[in-house]
DSSP file (Angstrom, degrees, kcal/mol; ACC not computed):
  #  RESIDUE AA STRUCTURE BP1 BP2  ACC     N-H-->O    O-->H-N    N-H-->O    O-->H-N    TCO  KAPPA ALPHA  PHI   PSI    X-CA   Y-CA   Z-CA
    1    1 A M     >        0   0    0      0, 0.0     4,-1.8     0, 0.0     5,-0.1   0.000 360.0 360.0 360.0 -41.8  -53.6   32.8    3.7
    2    2 A K  H  >  +     0   0    0      1,-0.2     4,-2.3     2,-0.2     5,-0.2   0.875 360.0  57.8 -64.8 -36.1  -52.4   30.9    0.6
    3    3 A R  H  > S+     0   0    0      1,-0.2     4,-2.0     2,-0.2    -1,-0.2   0.903 106.5  48.0 -61.3 -41.5  -49.9   33.6   -0.1
    4    4 A N  H  > S+     0   0    0      2,-0.2     4,-2.4     1,-0.2    -1,-0.2   0.878 109.3  53.6 -66.2 -38.4  -48.3   33.1    3.4
    5    5 A D  H  X S+     0   0    0     -4,-1.8     4,-2.4     1,-0.2    -2,-0.2   0.909 109.1  49.0 -62.5 -41.3  -48.2   29.3    2.9
    6    6 A N  H  X S+     0   0    0     -4,-2.3     4,-2.8     2,-0.2    -2,-0.2   0.899 110.6  50.4 -64.6 -40.7  -46.4   29.8   -0.4
    7    7 A K  H  X S+     0   0    0     -4,-2.0     4,-2.4     2,-0.2    -2,-0.2   0.905 110.9  48.6 -65.0 -40.4  -43.9   32.2    1.2
    8    8 A V  H  X S+     0   0    0     -4,-2.4     4,-2.5     2,-0.2    -2,-0.2   0.922 112.6  48.4 -64.3 -44.0  -43.2   29.7    4.0
    9    9 A L  H  X S+     0   0    0     -4,-2.4     4,-2.5     2,-0.2    -2,-0.2   0.914 111.9  49.2 -62.8 -43.3  -42.7   26.9    1.5
   10   10 A Q  H  X S+     0   0    0     -4,-2.8     4,-2.6     1,-0.2    -1,-0.2   0.897 111.1  50.3 -63.0 -39.7  -40.4   29.0   -0.6
   11   11 A L  H  X S+     0   0    0     -4,-2.4     4,-2.6     2,-0.2    -2,-0.2   0.909 110.5  49.2 -64.8 -42.7  -38.4   29.9    2.6
   12   12 A I  H  X S+     0   0    0     -4,-2.5     4,-2.3     2,-0.2    -2,-0.2   0.924 112.6  47.7 -62.9 -44.5  -38.1   26.2    3.6
   13   13 A I  H  X S+     0   0    0     -4,-2.5     4,-2.5     2,-0.2    -2,-0.2   0.917 112.0  50.2 -62.7 -43.6  -36.9   25.3    0.1
   14   14 A L  H  X S+     0   0    0     -4,-2.6     4,-2.5     1,-0.2    -2,-0.2   0.918 110.9  48.8 -61.4 -44.0  -34.4   28.1    0.1
   15   15 A L  H  X S+     0   0    0     -4,-2.6     4,-2.5     2,-0.2    -1,-0.2   0.893 111.2  50.2 -63.9 -39.8  -33.1   27.1    3.5
   16   16 A L  H  X S+     0   0    0     -4,-2.3     4,-2.4     2,-0.2    -2,-0.2   0.917 111.1  48.5 -64.2 -43.2  -32.8   23.4    2.3
   17   17 A V  H  X S+     0   0    0     -4,-2.5     4,-2.5     2,-0.2    -2,-0.2   0.926 112.6  48.3 -62.7 -44.8  -30.9   24.5   -0.8
   18   18 A V  H  X S+     0   0    0     -4,-2.5     4,-2.6     1,-0.2    -2,-0.2   0.912 111.0  51.1 -62.1 -42.6  -28.5   26.7    1.2
   19   19 A A  H  X S+     0   0    0     -4,-2.5     4,-2.5     2,-0.2    -2,-0.2   0.905 111.1  47.8 -62.6 -41.7  -28.0   23.8    3.7
   20   20 A V  H  X S+     0   0    0     -4,-2.4     4,-2.5     2,-0.2    -2,-0.2   0.921 112.4  49.0 -65.3 -43.7  -27.1   21.4    0.9
   21   21 A V  H  X S+     0   0    0     -4,-2.5     4,-2.4     2,-0.2    -2,-0.2   0.917 112.5  48.0 -62.7 -43.4  -24.7   23.9   -0.8
   22   22 A V  H  X S+     0   0    0     -4,-2.6     4,-2.6     2,-0.2    -2,-0.2   0.923 111.8  49.8 -63.5 -44.1  -23.0   24.6    2.6
   23   23 A A  H  X S+     0   0    0     -4,-2.5     4,-2.4     1,-0.2    -2,-0.2   0.911 112.1  48.0 -61.9 -42.5  -22.7   20.8    3.3
   24   24 A L  H  X S+     0   0    0     -4,-2.5     4,-2.8     2,-0.2     5,-0.2   0.905 111.5  50.5 -63.7 -41.5  -21.2   20.3   -0.2
   25   25 A F  H  X S+     0   0    0     -4,-2.4     4,-2.9     2,-0.2     5,-0.2   0.924 111.4  47.4 -62.6 -45.1  -18.8   23.1    0.2
   26   26 A I  H  X S+     0   0    0     -4,-2.6     4,-2.6     2,-0.2     5,-0.2   0.922 113.7  48.0 -63.5 -44.2  -17.6   21.8    3.6
   27   27 A T  H  X S+     0   0    0     -4,-2.4     4,-2.4    -5,-0.2    -2,-0.2   0.933 114.8  45.2 -61.7 -46.8  -17.2   18.3    2.2
   28   28 A L  H  X S+     0   0    0     -4,-2.8     4,-2.8     2,-0.2     5,-0.3   0.916 113.4  49.7 -63.8 -44.2  -15.3   19.6   -0.8
   29   29 A F  H  X S+     0   0    0     -4,-2.9     4,-2.2    -5,-0.2    -2,-0.2   0.921 112.4  47.4 -61.3 -44.8  -13.1   21.9    1.3
   30   30 A T  H  < S+     0   0    0     -4,-2.6    -1,-0.2    -5,-0.2    -2,-0.2   0.903 114.6  46.8 -63.5 -41.8  -12.3   19.1    3.7
   31   31 A F  H >< S+     0   0    0     -4,-2.4     3,-0.6    -5,-0.2    -2,-0.2   0.917 118.4  39.7 -67.6 -43.7  -11.4   16.7    0.9
   32   32 A L  H 3< S+     0   0    0     -4,-2.8    -2,-0.2     1,-0.2    -1,-0.2   0.781 119.2  43.8 -78.8 -27.2   -9.3   19.1   -1.1
   33   33 A F  T 3< S+     0   0    0     -4,-2.2    -1,-0.2    -5,-0.3    -2,-0.1  -0.181  71.2 149.0-119.0  41.7   -7.5   20.7    1.8
   34   34 A K    <   -     0   0    0     -3,-0.6    -3,-0.1     1,-0.1    -4,-0.0  -0.448  54.6-102.9 -67.8 147.4   -6.5   17.9    4.1
   35   35 A S     >  -     0   0    0      1,-0.1     4,-2.4    -2,-0.1     5,-0.2  -0.319  24.7-115.6 -67.9 156.1   -3.3   18.6    5.9
   36   36 A S  H  > S+     0   0    0      1,-0.2     4,-2.6     2,-0.2     5,-0.2   0.878 118.2  55.9 -58.9 -37.8   -0.1   16.9    4.8
   37   37 A K  H  > S+     0   0    0      2,-0.2     4,-2.2     1,-0.2    -1,-0.2   0.913 108.3  46.7 -62.1 -43.0    0.0   15.1    8.1
   38   38 A E  H  > S+     0   0    0      2,-0.2     4,-2.5     1,-0.2    -2,-0.2   0.895 112.4  50.0 -66.6 -40.3   -3.5   13.7    7.5
   39   39 A Q  H  X S+     0   0    0     -4,-2.4     4,-2.1     2,-0.2    -2,-0.2   0.890 109.4  51.9 -65.5 -38.5   -2.7   12.7    3.9
   40   40 A A  H  X S+     0   0    0     -4,-2.6     4,-2.1     2,-0.2    -2,-0.2   0.929 110.3  48.8 -61.5 -45.1    0.5   10.9    5.2
   41   41 A K  H  X S+     0   0    0     -4,-2.2     4,-2.5     1,-0.2    -2,-0.2   0.929 111.4  48.7 -60.5 -46.8   -1.6    9.0    7.7
   42   42 A E  H  X S+     0   0    0     -4,-2.5     4,-2.5     1,-0.2    -1,-0.2   0.856 108.6  55.1 -63.5 -35.0   -4.2    8.0    5.1
   43   43 A T  H  X S+     0   0    0     -4,-2.1     4,-2.5     2,-0.2    -1,-0.2   0.939 110.4  44.1 -63.1 -47.2   -1.4    6.9    2.8
   44   44 A V  H  X S+     0   0    0     -4,-2.1     4,-2.4     2,-0.2     5,-0.2   0.898 113.0  52.1 -66.5 -40.0    0.1    4.5    5.4
   45   45 A E  H  X S+     0   0    0     -4,-2.5     4,-1.8     1,-0.2    -1,-0.2   0.916 111.2  47.4 -61.2 -42.6   -3.4    3.3    6.3
   46   46 A T  H  X S+     0   0    0     -4,-2.5     4,-2.2     2,-0.2    -2,-0.2   0.924 110.4  52.7 -64.0 -44.7   -4.2    2.5    2.7
   47   47 A F  H  X S+     0   0    0     -4,-2.5     4,-2.0     1,-0.2    -2,-0.2   0.935 113.4  42.4 -56.5 -49.5   -0.8    0.8    2.2
   48   48 A Y  H  X S+     0   0    0     -4,-2.4     4,-2.5     2,-0.2    -1,-0.2   0.759 108.3  59.2 -75.5 -23.2   -1.4   -1.5    5.2
   49   49 A A  H  X S+     0   0    0     -4,-1.8     4,-1.6    -5,-0.2    -1,-0.2   0.910 107.9  47.3 -66.1 -41.2   -5.0   -2.2    4.3
   50   50 A Y  H  <>S+     0   0    0     -4,-2.2     5,-2.7     2,-0.2     4,-0.2   0.936 112.4  49.3 -60.8 -45.9   -3.7   -3.5    1.0
   51   51 A E  H ><5S+     0   0    0     -4,-2.0     3,-1.5     1,-0.2    -2,-0.2   0.901 107.0  55.5 -62.1 -41.3   -1.1   -5.6    2.9
   52   52 A Q  H 3<5S+     0   0    0     -4,-2.5    -1,-0.2     1,-0.3    -2,-0.2   0.878 110.4  45.8 -56.8 -38.7   -3.8   -7.0    5.2
   53   53 A N  T 3<5S-     0   0    0     -4,-1.6    -1,-0.3    -3,-0.2    -2,-0.2   0.359 116.5-112.4 -89.5   5.7   -5.8   -8.2    2.3
   54   54 A G  T < 5S+     0   0    0     -3,-1.5     2,-1.5    -4,-0.2     3,-0.3   0.693  72.3 140.5  71.8  17.3   -2.8   -9.7    0.5
   55   55 A A     >< +     0   0    0     -5,-2.7     4,-1.8    -6,-0.2     3,-0.5  -0.458  13.8 155.6 -89.3  62.5   -3.0   -7.1   -2.2
   56   56 A F  H  >  +     0   0    0     -2,-1.5     4,-2.5     1,-0.2    -1,-0.2   0.753  64.6  61.8 -67.1 -25.2    0.8   -6.8   -2.4
   57   57 A S  H  > S+     0   0    0     -3,-0.3     4,-1.8     2,-0.2    -1,-0.2   0.923 106.8  45.2 -64.5 -43.6    0.7   -5.6   -6.0
   58   58 A E  H  > S+     0   0    0     -3,-0.5     4,-0.7     2,-0.2    -2,-0.2   0.889 113.2  49.6 -68.3 -39.2   -1.3   -2.5   -4.9
   59   59 A S  H >< S+     0   0    0     -4,-1.8     3,-1.0     1,-0.2     4,-0.3   0.911 109.0  52.4 -67.8 -39.3    0.9   -1.9   -1.9
   60   60 A W  H >< S+     0   0    0     -4,-2.5     3,-1.9     1,-0.3    -1,-0.2   0.886 102.1  60.8 -60.9 -37.7    4.0   -2.1   -4.1
   61   61 A D  H 3< S+     0   0    0     -4,-1.8    -1,-0.3     1,-0.3    -2,-0.2   0.752  97.8  59.7 -61.0 -23.0    2.5    0.5   -6.5
   62   62 A M  T << S+     0   0    0     -3,-1.0    89,-2.0    -4,-0.7    -1,-0.3   0.545  82.8 114.1 -83.2  -6.7    2.4    2.9   -3.5
   63   63 A F  B <  S-a  151   0A   0     -3,-1.9    89,-0.2    -4,-0.3    79,-0.0  -0.295  73.3-111.4 -67.4 148.3    6.2    2.8   -3.1
   64   64 A H    >>  -     0   0    0     87,-2.6     4,-2.0     1,-0.1     3,-1.0  -0.409  37.0-105.2 -65.3 151.3    8.5    5.7   -3.7
   65   65 A P  H 3> S+     0   0    0      0, 0.0     4,-1.5     0, 0.0     5,-0.1   0.830 122.3  59.2 -52.9 -33.6   10.7    5.3   -6.8
   66   66 A L  H 3> S+     0   0    0      1,-0.2     4,-0.6     2,-0.2    86,-0.1   0.871 106.8  47.1 -63.7 -35.0   13.7    4.7   -4.4
   67   67 A M  H X> S+     0   0    0     -3,-1.0     4,-1.1    84,-0.2     3,-1.0   0.892 107.8  54.7 -71.7 -39.8   11.8    1.7   -2.9
   68   68 A K  H 3< S+     0   0    0     -4,-2.0    -1,-0.2     1,-0.3    -2,-0.2   0.793 104.3  56.3 -64.9 -26.3   10.9    0.4   -6.3
   69   69 A D  H 3< S+     0   0    0     -4,-1.5    -1,-0.3    -5,-0.2    -2,-0.2   0.739  98.5  63.0 -73.4 -22.8   14.7    0.4   -7.1
   70   70 A K  H << S-     0   0    0     -3,-1.0     2,-0.3    -4,-0.6    -2,-0.2   0.877 121.5  -4.1 -70.7 -38.4   15.3   -1.8   -4.0
   71   71 A F  S  < S-     0   0    0     -4,-1.1    -1,-0.3    -3,-0.0     0, 0.0  -0.990  75.5-107.7-156.4 148.1   13.3   -4.7   -5.4
   72   72 A S     >  -     0   0    0     -2,-0.3     4,-2.3    -3,-0.1     5,-0.2  -0.232  34.6-110.9 -70.7 163.7   11.2   -5.6   -8.4
   73   73 A K  H  > S+     0   0    0      1,-0.2     4,-2.7     2,-0.2     5,-0.2   0.915 118.9  52.0 -60.8 -44.0    7.4   -5.9   -8.1
   74   74 A E  H  > S+     0   0    0      1,-0.2     4,-2.3     2,-0.2    -1,-0.2   0.917 109.7  48.8 -60.9 -44.0    7.6   -9.6   -8.7
   75   75 A H  H  > S+     0   0    0      1,-0.2     4,-2.8     2,-0.2     5,-0.2   0.918 112.1  49.0 -62.4 -43.9   10.2  -10.1   -6.0
   76   76 A Y  H  X S+     0   0    0     -4,-2.3     4,-2.8     2,-0.2     5,-0.3   0.931 110.4  50.4 -61.6 -46.8    8.2   -8.1   -3.5
   77   77 A L  H  X S+     0   0    0     -4,-2.7     4,-1.6     1,-0.2     5,-0.2   0.914 114.9  43.3 -59.9 -43.6    5.0  -10.1   -4.3
   78   78 A Q  H  X S+     0   0    0     -4,-2.3     4,-2.6    -5,-0.2    -2,-0.2   0.930 115.9  47.3 -68.1 -45.7    6.8  -13.4   -3.8
   79   79 A D  H  X S+     0   0    0     -4,-2.8     4,-3.1    -5,-0.2     5,-0.4   0.932 111.8  47.9 -64.3 -47.8    8.6  -12.3   -0.7
   80   80 A R  H  X>S+     0   0    0     -4,-2.8     4,-1.9    -5,-0.2     5,-0.7   0.943 117.6  41.6 -61.3 -47.6    5.7  -10.8    1.2
   81   81 A A  I  X>S+     0   0    0     -4,-1.6     5,-1.6    -5,-0.3     4,-1.1   0.916 117.2  49.1 -65.3 -42.0    3.4  -13.7    0.5
   82   82 A H  I  <>S+     0   0    0     -4,-2.6     5,-2.3    -5,-0.2     4,-0.4   0.944 116.6  38.7 -64.2 -50.8    6.2  -16.3    1.2
   83   83 A V  I  <>S+     0   0    0     -4,-3.1     5,-1.4     3,-0.2     6,-0.2   0.966 128.2  27.7 -68.9 -53.2    7.4  -14.8    4.5
   84   84 A F  I  <5S+     0   0    0     -4,-1.9     6,-1.8    -5,-0.4    -3,-0.2   0.926 130.3  32.8 -81.6 -44.6    4.2  -13.8    6.1
   85   85 A L  I  <<S+     0   0    0     -4,-1.1    -3,-0.2    -5,-0.7     4,-0.2   0.920 129.7  29.9 -80.6 -43.0    1.6  -16.1    4.6
   86   86 A N  I   <S+     0   0    0     -5,-1.6    -3,-0.2    -4,-0.4    -4,-0.1   0.966 125.4  36.2 -83.9 -56.0    3.7  -19.3    4.2
   87   87 A H  I   <S+     0   0    0     -5,-2.3    -3,-0.2     1,-0.2    -4,-0.1   0.946 131.0  29.1 -66.1 -49.1    6.3  -19.2    6.9
   88   88 A F  S   <S-     0   0    0     -5,-1.4    42,-2.4    -6,-0.2    43,-0.4   0.567  97.1-134.2 -89.3  -7.6    4.3  -17.7    9.7
   89   89 A E        +     0   0    0      1,-0.2     2,-0.5    40,-0.2    -4,-0.2   0.927  49.3 156.3  50.7  49.7    1.0  -19.1    8.5
   90   90 A V        -     0   0    0     -6,-1.8    -1,-0.2    39,-0.1    39,-0.1  -0.898  30.3-173.2-104.7 130.2   -0.6  -15.7    9.0
   91   91 A T  S    S-     0   0    0     -2,-0.5     2,-0.3    37,-0.4    -1,-0.1   0.772  70.1 -19.0 -93.8 -28.9   -3.7  -14.9    7.0
   92   92 A T        -     0   0    0     36,-0.3    36,-0.6    -8,-0.1     2,-0.3  -0.929  60.2-149.4-159.7-177.9   -4.0  -11.3    8.1
   93   93 A F  E     -B  127   0A   0     -2,-0.3     2,-0.3    34,-0.1    34,-0.2  -0.968  16.1-120.1-154.1 164.1   -2.9   -8.9   10.8
   94   94 A D  E     -B  126   0A   0     32,-2.2    32,-3.1    -2,-0.3     2,-0.3  -0.772  27.9-162.8-103.2 156.6   -4.0   -5.8   12.6
   95   95 A F  E     -B  125   0A   0     -2,-0.3     2,-0.4    30,-0.2    30,-0.2  -0.993   8.1-164.1-142.3 152.6   -2.0   -2.6   12.6
   96   96 A Y  E     -B  124   0A   0     28,-2.2    28,-2.7    -2,-0.3     2,-0.4  -0.994  12.0-143.2-135.3 139.0   -1.9    0.6   14.6
   97   97 A L  E     -B  123   0A   0     -2,-0.4    26,-0.2    26,-0.2     2,-0.1  -0.823  15.4-160.5-101.9 142.4   -0.4    3.9   13.8
   98   98 A E        -     0   0    0     24,-2.5    -1,-0.0    -2,-0.4     2,-0.0  -0.327  48.6 -36.5-106.2-167.1    1.3    6.0   16.4
   99   99 A D        -     0   0    0     -2,-0.1     2,-0.3    22,-0.1    -1,-0.2  -0.268  61.4-133.3 -60.6 130.8    2.1    9.7   16.5
  100  100 A I        -     0   0    0     21,-0.1     2,-0.4    -3,-0.1    21,-0.2  -0.658  21.0-165.0 -88.4 138.5    3.1   11.1   13.2
  101  101 A E  E     -C  120   0A   0     19,-2.3    19,-3.5    -2,-0.3     2,-0.4  -0.986  15.6-134.4-129.5 132.6    6.2   13.3   13.0
  102  102 A K  E     -C  119   0A   0     -2,-0.4     2,-0.3    17,-0.2    17,-0.2  -0.716  26.6-172.6 -84.3 131.1    7.3   15.6   10.1
  103  103 A L  E     -C  118   0A   0     15,-3.2    15,-2.4    -2,-0.4     2,-0.3  -0.923   9.1-150.4-122.5 149.7   11.0   15.4    9.2
  104  104 A T  E    S+C  117   0A   0     -2,-0.3    13,-0.2    13,-0.2    12,-0.2  -0.890  72.5  13.7-118.7 153.2   13.1   17.5    6.9
  105  105 A N  E    S+     0   0A   0     11,-1.3     2,-0.3    -2,-0.3    11,-0.2   0.932  82.9 173.7  52.0  55.8   16.2   16.5    4.8
  106  106 A W  E     -C  115   0A   0      9,-2.5     9,-3.5    -3,-0.2     2,-0.4  -0.676  21.3-155.9 -96.7 146.5   15.7   12.8    5.3
  107  107 A E  E     -C  114   0A   0     -2,-0.3    48,-0.1     7,-0.2     7,-0.1  -0.988  12.9-150.1-125.5 127.8   17.7   10.1    3.6
  108  108 A M  S    S-     0   0    0      5,-0.6    47,-3.1    -2,-0.4    48,-0.3   0.913  84.2 -17.4 -63.3 -42.9   16.4    6.6    3.0
  109  109 A E  S >  S-     0   0    0      4,-0.2     3,-2.3    45,-0.2    -1,-0.3  -0.970  94.2 -66.9-156.0 161.9   19.9    5.2    3.2
  110  110 A E  T 3  S+     0   0    0     -2,-0.3     3,-0.1    45,-0.3    -2,-0.0  -0.248 119.4  19.1 -55.6 129.8   23.4    6.6    2.9
  111  111 A G  T 3  S+     0   0    0      1,-0.4    -1,-0.3    -3,-0.0     2,-0.1   0.307  96.4 113.9  94.4  -9.0   24.1    7.9   -0.5
  112  112 A T  S <  S-     0   0    0     -3,-2.3    -1,-0.4     1,-0.2   -46,-0.0  -0.472  80.2 -73.8 -89.5 168.6   20.5    8.2   -1.8
  113  113 A E        -     0   0    0     -2,-0.1    -5,-0.6     1,-0.1     2,-0.5  -0.241  48.5-116.1 -59.3 145.5   18.8   11.5   -2.6
  114  114 A I  E     -C  107   0A   0     -7,-0.1     2,-0.6    -3,-0.1    -7,-0.2  -0.733  23.7-144.8 -84.7 129.3   17.9   13.7    0.3
  115  115 A I  E     -C  106   0A   0     -9,-3.5    -9,-2.5    -2,-0.5     3,-0.2  -0.854   3.9-146.5 -98.7 124.1   14.1   14.1    0.5
  116  116 A S  E    S+     0   0A   0     -2,-0.6   -11,-1.3   -11,-0.2     2,-0.4   0.818  79.5  16.2 -64.0 -33.7   13.2   17.6    1.8
  117  117 A E  E     +C  104   0A   0    -13,-0.2    27,-0.3    27,-0.1     2,-0.3  -0.958  66.2 158.1-147.4 124.8   10.1   16.6    3.7
  118  118 A V  E     -C  103   0A   0    -15,-2.4   -15,-3.2    -2,-0.4     2,-0.5  -0.922  32.2-129.6-134.1 163.0    8.8   13.2    4.9
  119  119 A Y  E     -CD 102 142A   0     23,-2.2    23,-1.7    -2,-0.3     2,-0.6  -0.977  17.3-144.7-114.9 127.2    6.4   12.1    7.6
  120  120 A K  E     -CD 101 141A   0    -19,-3.5   -19,-2.3    -2,-0.5    21,-0.2  -0.809  18.2-174.9 -91.4 122.4    7.5    9.4    9.9
  121  121 A V  E     - D   0 140A   0     19,-3.8    19,-2.3    -2,-0.6     2,-0.3  -0.917  16.3-145.7-123.0 102.9    4.7    7.1   10.9
  122  122 A P  E     - D   0 139A   0      0, 0.0   -24,-2.5     0, 0.0     2,-0.4  -0.521  21.6-165.8 -68.0 130.1    5.4    4.5   13.5
  123  123 A V  E     -BD  97 138A   0     15,-2.7    15,-2.5    -2,-0.3     2,-0.5  -0.965  14.9-160.2-123.0 133.4    3.4    1.3   12.7
  124  124 A A  E     -BD  96 137A   0    -28,-2.7   -28,-2.2    -2,-0.4     2,-0.6  -0.967   9.5-163.8-109.9 121.0    2.7   -1.7   14.9
  125  125 A Q  E     -BD  95 136A   0     11,-2.9    11,-2.5    -2,-0.5     2,-0.6  -0.927   5.4-157.8-106.7 120.1    1.7   -4.8   13.0
  126  126 A V  E     -BD  94 135A   0    -32,-3.1   -32,-2.2    -2,-0.6     2,-0.3  -0.874  12.4-172.5-106.0 117.8    0.1   -7.4   15.2
  127  127 A Y  E     -BD  93 134A   0      7,-3.4     7,-2.1    -2,-0.6     2,-0.4  -0.816  17.2-164.7-111.2 147.1    0.2  -11.0   13.8
  128  128 A K  E     + D   0 133A   0    -36,-0.6   -37,-0.4    -2,-0.3   -36,-0.3  -0.955  38.3 136.7-128.2 111.0   -1.4  -14.2   15.1
  129  129 A G  E >   - D   0 132A   0      3,-2.0     3,-1.7    -2,-0.4   -40,-0.2  -0.628  66.2 -63.0-141.3-165.6    0.2  -17.2   13.5
  130  130 A K  T 3  S+     0   0    0    -42,-2.4   -41,-0.1     1,-0.3     3,-0.1   0.823 127.5  46.4 -57.1 -37.2    1.6  -20.7   13.7
  131  131 A Y  T 3  S-     0   0    0    -43,-0.4    -1,-0.3     1,-0.4     2,-0.1   0.050 122.4 -94.2-100.1  25.2    4.4  -19.6   16.0
  132  132 A G  E <   -D  129   0A   0     -3,-1.7    -3,-2.0   -44,-0.1     2,-0.4  -0.437  61.2 -37.9  98.9-172.1    2.2  -17.5   18.3
  133  133 A N  E     +D  128   0A   0     -5,-0.2     2,-0.3    -2,-0.1    -5,-0.2  -0.735  62.2 165.7 -93.0 138.6    1.3  -13.9   18.5
  134  134 A F  E     -D  127   0A   0     -7,-2.1    -7,-3.4    -2,-0.4     2,-0.4  -0.988  24.8-142.1-151.1 158.4    3.9  -11.3   17.7
  135  135 A T  E     -D  126   0A   0     -2,-0.3     2,-0.5    -9,-0.2    -9,-0.2  -0.977   6.0-156.5-126.1 134.7    4.2   -7.6   16.8
  136  136 A I  E     -D  125   0A   0    -11,-2.5   -11,-2.9    -2,-0.4     2,-0.5  -0.949   8.9-158.7-109.1 126.7    6.5   -5.9   14.4
  137  137 A Y  E     +D  124   0A   0     -2,-0.5     2,-0.4   -13,-0.2   -13,-0.2  -0.910  20.4 165.7-104.4 129.4    7.3   -2.3   15.0
  138  138 A Q  E     -D  123   0A   0    -15,-2.5   -15,-2.7    -2,-0.5     2,-0.6  -0.991  35.5-131.5-146.4 134.4    8.5   -0.3   12.0
  139  139 A N  E     -D  122   0A   0     -2,-0.4    15,-0.6   -17,-0.2     2,-0.4  -0.767  28.8-164.5 -81.9 124.5    8.8    3.4   11.2
  140  140 A V  E     -DE 121 153A   0    -19,-2.3   -19,-3.8    -2,-0.6     2,-0.4  -0.882   2.2-153.6-110.5 142.8    7.3    4.0    7.8
  141  141 A F  E     -DE 120 152A   0     11,-2.9    11,-3.1    -2,-0.4     2,-0.4  -0.908   9.8-172.1-119.7 145.0    8.0    7.2    5.9
  142  142 A T  E     +DE 119 151A   0    -23,-1.7   -23,-2.2    -2,-0.4     2,-0.3  -0.994   6.7 170.9-138.6 144.5    5.8    8.9    3.4
  143  143 A T  E     - E   0 150A   0      7,-1.4     7,-3.2    -2,-0.4     2,-0.5  -0.962  31.6-111.1-146.7 161.4    6.3   11.8    1.0
  144  144 A E  E     - E   0 149A   0    -27,-0.3     2,-0.4    -2,-0.3     5,-0.3  -0.828  26.7-178.1-101.6 132.1    4.4   13.5   -1.8
  145  145 A I  E >  S- E   0 148A   0      3,-3.4     3,-2.2    -2,-0.5    -2,-0.0  -0.978  74.0 -24.2-128.4 117.9    5.7   13.3   -5.4
  146  146 A D  T 3  S-     0   0    0     -2,-0.4     3,-0.1     1,-0.3    -1,-0.1   0.876 128.6 -46.5  49.8  44.7    3.8   15.1   -8.1
  147  147 A G  T 3  S+     0   0    0      1,-0.2     2,-0.5     0, 0.0    -1,-0.3   0.398 118.7 109.2  82.8  -3.5    0.5   15.0   -6.1
  148  148 A E  E <   - E   0 145A   0     -3,-2.2    -3,-3.4   -86,-0.0     2,-0.4  -0.909  63.3-137.9-108.3 131.4    1.0   11.3   -5.2
  149  149 A W  E     - E   0 144A   0     -2,-0.5     2,-0.3    -5,-0.3    -5,-0.2  -0.747  27.8-167.7 -87.1 132.9    1.8   10.2   -1.7
  150  150 A T  E     - E   0 143A   0     -7,-3.2    -7,-1.4    -2,-0.4     2,-0.4  -0.794  15.8-122.8-124.4 162.1    4.4    7.4   -1.6
  151  151 A I  E     +aE  63 142A   0    -89,-2.0   -87,-2.6    -2,-0.3     2,-0.3  -0.832  25.9 177.1-108.1 139.6    5.8    4.9    1.0
  152  152 A L  E     - E   0 141A   0    -11,-3.1   -11,-2.9    -2,-0.4     2,-0.3  -0.974  15.2-152.4-135.4 153.2    9.4    4.5    2.1
  153  153 A W  E     - E   0 140A   0     -2,-0.3     2,-0.4   -13,-0.2   -13,-0.1  -0.896  28.9-110.6-116.4 154.6   11.2    2.4    4.6
  154  154 A S        +     0   0    0    -15,-0.6   -45,-0.2    -2,-0.3   -46,-0.1  -0.684  30.3 174.7 -87.8 136.2   14.4    3.3    6.3
  155  155 A Y        +     0   0    0    -47,-3.1   -45,-0.3    -2,-0.4   -46,-0.1   0.016  35.1 138.7-121.3  22.8   17.6    1.5    5.4
  156  156 A Q              0   0    0    -48,-0.3   -47,-0.1   -47,-0.2    -2,-0.0  -0.395 360.0 360.0 -69.5 145.6   19.8    3.8    7.5
  157  157 A K              0   0    0     -2,-0.1    -1,-0.1     0, 0.0   -48,-0.0   0.445 360.0 360.0 -88.4 360.0   22.5    2.1    9.5
């Protein structure tokens, strides 16, 4: 009788170990092999989460080098805080992402380098401030450079 109890216990332990290994494998696989579309979505969500919290330094760090060439970090920090927090007296905002679209051979503005693959992520930012409630709609673009996902805005005419 004791021998059967030991075998049952060993079987239960073995099944638990296998279940843990399978769960770890699935988690690791999901984390490492997210689709580019999913990574693009998470990048934009992270960017706007920083913006919501007034962490403009962190959001600026997520910019593509072409965006960093548009304005310095100091200028961005001052402008974002000045326009949204001071002028509109907005302390935070909500945002919503719409359908993500993959684009090829995209250009941030005329004359800049052509980026072979970007994801266009329409974003609605909903503000409640001194001058009432308003929503800003903006297409945000994201691309991967050396394993890092970066943010771009369009300056096309």
